C-alpha positions in Angstrom: 0.0 0.0 0.0 1.2 3.5 -0.7 0.3 7.0 0.5 1.1 8.6 -2.8 -0.2 8.5 -6.4 2.2 9.5 -9.1 0.8 12.3 -11.4 2.2 14.1 -14.4 1.5 17.6 -15.7 -0.6 17.8 -18.9 -2.3 20.5 -20.9 0.4 21.4 -23.5 -2.3 21.9 -26.1 -2.9 25.4 -24.6 0.7 26.6 -25.2 2.5 27.9 -28.2 4.4 25.3 -30.2 8.0 26.5 -29.8 10.9 25.1 -27.8 10.9 28.3 -25.7 7.2 28.0 -24.8 7.6 24.4 -23.9 10.6 25.2 -21.7 8.7 28.0 -19.9 5.7 25.7 -19.4 7.9 22.9 -18.1 9.7 25.2 -15.7 6.3 26.3 -14.3 5.0 22.8 -13.6 8.3 21.8 -12.1 8.1 24.8 -9.8 4.6 23.6 -8.7 6.1 20.2 -7.6 5.5 17.9 -10.6 8.3 15.5 -11.4 6.9 14.3 -14.8 5.2 15.9 -17.7 3.6 14.9 -21.0 4.4 16.8 -24.1 2.1 16.9 -27.2 4.3 18.1 -30.1 1.5 17.8 -32.7 -1.0 20.4 -31.5 -4.7 20.5 -32.2 -4.4 18.5 -35.5 -4.6 15.3 -33.5 -8.4 15.7 -33.5 -8.6 15.7 -37.3 -8.8 12.5 -39.4 -7.6 12.8 -42.9 -8.8 10.4 -45.6 -6.4 9.7 -48.4 -7.9 10.2 -51.8 
């Protein structure tokens, strides 16, 4: 049994897609105590399905 549940920071879809913006967002969540984070490099296009013609 454990008293802790590991969690990671998420929500990168709301940031600009630049290395500088990712760095700033990562520094922010680390400062809030997170030890892991999930990065989505593809942006909002992940919600679109493209049919090949």
